N, C-alpha and C positions, 0 to 999 in steps of 0.2 A: 244897711238892711232895706231901708225904704227905697233907695235907688234900685236895688236889685229887684224888689217887688214890682216897682214900676216898669222895669225892663221886661219882666216876665208877663205882666199884663199887656204891654205893648206887643209882645210876641204873639200872644193869643189873639189880640185884635188884628194883627197883620195876617195871621193864618185865616181867620174868618173873612177878612176883606178879600183875600186872594180867592176865596170860594164864593164871593158875591154876597156875603152876609155881613151887614153893618151892625156893629155893637156900639152902644153908647158907652162912654168912659165910666159912667156911674154903674153900669151893669156888672162890672168886674170888682166893684168896691165892697159888695156884700156877699155873705155866704150864700144867700138865696140866688144871687146872680151867678156865682161860680157853679152852683149846682145846675142851674139852667144851661150853662155852657156845656157841662158834662153830658146833659141829656140830648144835646144837638148831635145828630149823626151826620158825619161828613164822609169819612173814609176810615178804614180800619187803622191804618198807620197814623193818620191825622188825629183820630180819636185817642190813640195811645199817647201821642205827643201832648195833646191838650190835657189829658188826665194827669200826666207827669207834671206839667206846668202848674195845673191847679193845685196839686198836692204840695208843690214847692211854695206856692203863694200862701196856702193855708198854714204851712209850717212857719213861714216868715211872719204871718199875722200873729201867730202864737208867740213867737220870739219877741216881736216888737211890743206886744201887749205886756209881756213879762218885764221887758226892759223899762217900759213906761211906768209900770206899777212899782218898781224898785226906786224910782226917783223921789 
């Protein structure tokens, strides 16, 4: 789960880098940072892809939190 989440964060970082926007790795670690990424307007299709990636990261965050709470 953690590896998948990291891969999704890297994909978002690569998308932004391709459009000349540099993100710090920490910016994708918090809910606030993920919301800021969603507010950045690039292109309609890119925005949709980023929205889907952020939703997947948020879902993985919830799953990881639940798994850690069960230990």
